[in-house]
C-alpha distance (Angstrom), angle and dihedral (degrees) to the residues before:
residue distance angle dihedral
M1 . . .
V2 3.83 . .
I3 3.85 91.6 .
Q4 3.86 91.6 51.3
K5 3.69 90.0 50.5
L6 3.75 94.3 51.7
L7 3.82 91.2 45.6
I8 3.89 89.9 51.9
E9 3.89 89.4 48.4
E10 3.77 91.6 48.0
G11 3.86 91.2 46.2
L12 3.86 90.1 51.6
K13 3.84 91.6 46.8
R14 3.82 91.8 51.0
G15 3.75 94.9 42.4
L16 3.87 91.2 48.8
K17 3.78 89.9 49.0
Q18 3.80 94.2 47.8
S19 3.86 89.2 45.0
R20 3.86 89.5 53.5
D21 3.74 91.5 46.4
Y22 3.71 92.6 50.1
S23 3.71 92.0 48.9
V24 3.67 92.7 52.1
S25 3.84 94.3 44.2
V26 3.78 94.0 49.6
L27 3.88 102.8 32.9
G28 3.74 101.7 18.6
Y29 3.83 93.3 -126.2
D30 3.79 132.1 81.0
F31 3.84 101.0 -118.4
I32 3.83 88.3 168.6
G33 3.91 87.0 64.6
L34 3.75 91.8 46.3
A35 3.82 91.2 49.9
S36 3.87 89.2 47.4
R37 3.77 92.2 49.3
L38 3.86 91.5 47.5
M39 3.90 88.9 47.3
I40 3.81 91.2 52.8
F41 3.84 90.3 46.3
F42 3.94 91.3 53.9
I43 3.85 93.5 42.9
V44 3.83 93.2 51.4
S45 3.90 88.3 42.3
F46 3.90 89.4 51.8
L47 3.73 89.9 49.6
I48 3.69 92.5 50.4
N49 3.81 91.5 48.0
A50 3.88 91.3 46.1
Y51 3.86 89.7 53.0
F52 3.83 94.6 51.7
V53 3.91 93.7 40.8
A54 3.83 88.8 51.0
T55 3.73 89.8 46.5
I56 3.75 94.6 47.6
H57 3.81 98.0 43.9
G58 3.80 98.8 25.5
G59 3.81 102.6 60.3
I60 3.78 109.9 146.8
W61 3.81 101.2 8.8
L62 3.84 91.1 50.5
N63 3.81 94.5 53.5
S64 3.91 88.9 45.2
L65 3.87 87.9 52.6
G66 3.86 90.4 42.8
G67 3.78 87.9 51.1
F68 3.71 89.9 71.0
F69 3.81 89.9 61.3
N70 3.79 95.7 38.2
M71 3.86 91.1 -106.1
K72 3.73 126.7 139.4
F73 3.81 122.3 -160.6
P74 3.78 122.6 -162.6
T75 3.74 113.8 -99.2
T76 3.78 94.2 -151.9
L77 3.67 135.1 33.5
P78 3.80 133.0 -168.9
S79 3.79 112.1 -84.3
W80 3.78 93.9 -116.4
L81 3.70 91.8 53.4
T82 3.72 92.5 48.8
E83 3.77 90.1 52.5
L84 3.76 93.8 45.4
F85 3.80 91.7 59.3
S86 3.77 97.3 36.5
T87 3.87 120.9 30.3
G88 3.73 96.4 -4.6
F89 3.88 134.8 -92.9
K90 3.78 104.1 -96.1
G91 3.87 87.9 -18.1
F92 3.84 95.8 -50.7
T93 3.87 120.4 107.8
F94 3.63 130.0 -157.4
W95 3.77 91.3 -104.5
N96 3.75 90.9 55.6
I97 3.64 89.5 57.8
I98 3.83 95.8 45.8
Q99 3.86 90.3 48.4
T100 3.87 90.5 51.3
I101 3.79 90.4 50.7
A102 3.83 90.8 48.5
V103 3.91 90.0 56.0
M104 3.95 87.7 47.1
I105 3.91 89.6 51.8
V106 3.81 92.0 56.0
V107 3.77 94.2 43.0
I108 3.88 91.2 48.3
E109 3.81 90.9 46.7
A110 3.86 89.4 51.4
I111 3.86 90.7 48.5
Q112 3.79 90.7 50.7
Y113 3.73 92.1 47.0
D114 3.72 89.8 54.1
K115 3.86 95.2 42.8
M116 3.80 89.0 49.1
L117 3.82 90.7 52.7
K118 3.71 95.7 47.8
Q119 3.78 94.3 48.1
S120 3.87 88.3 55.5
G121 3.80 90.5 48.8
K122 3.87 96.1 -109.5
K123 3.71 131.2 128.1
P124 3.85 116.6 -121.1
N125 3.74 117.9 -109.1
I126 3.87 110.2 -107.2
T127 3.75 91.1 -148.6
T128 3.90 90.9 53.2
L129 3.91 89.8 49.7
A130 3.64 90.3 46.1
V131 3.94 90.2 55.0
F132 3.73 90.1 49.4
T133 3.87 90.5 49.5
V134 3.90 88.4 50.1
I135 3.86 95.1 50.3
A136 3.82 90.8 43.1
G137 3.86 90.6 44.6
G138 3.70 92.9 49.9
L139 3.78 94.2 48.4
S140 3.78 87.6 46.1
L141 3.80 92.3 53.9
I142 3.76 89.0 52.9
T143 3.85 94.6 47.5
F144 3.74 114.4 29.6
P145 3.80 105.1 51.9
E146 3.79 87.5 58.2
L147 3.83 92.6 47.7
I148 3.76 93.9 45.3
Q149 3.90 88.6 51.3
K150 3.74 91.2 51.5
I151 3.82 91.6 47.4
K152 3.95 88.8 53.0
E153 3.72 91.0 47.7
R154 3.94 90.9 52.0
R155 3.81 89.2 49.7
I156 3.79 91.4 51.5
L157 3.84 92.8 47.6
N158 3.73 90.6 48.6
A159 3.75 94.2 48.0
């Protein structure tokens, strides 16, 4: 069983390395690395969100459960923090912020890629820029319609 696990791990490592090498050789950029960084970003964000939601909604039972592991969770949080992780602080939730940052990460990566190539005297690969655009566009379609709707609702409520 240990040998099978080692073989699977080695296969995954080699497959990941070959995928990265292929991505760089064809597109000139490591999109596997970008996807990995975005995945880590979203996982860490999910864990932060889970902690605060559990703290907000858990209260007494969470501290009782945490007592088994010698962990103490706060029983109260500032109102703006409670709103941010539940209904949204001024209409914007933690996930709205995280999604916007993810779009910005992709756009900044594309700008850095373009700048790096221009500094070395090369032209950016159109296909690579198109992949950046598709990734940023997809994340934008998930993020911005909801944000625009919330901004419109705030304008209506303020008027």
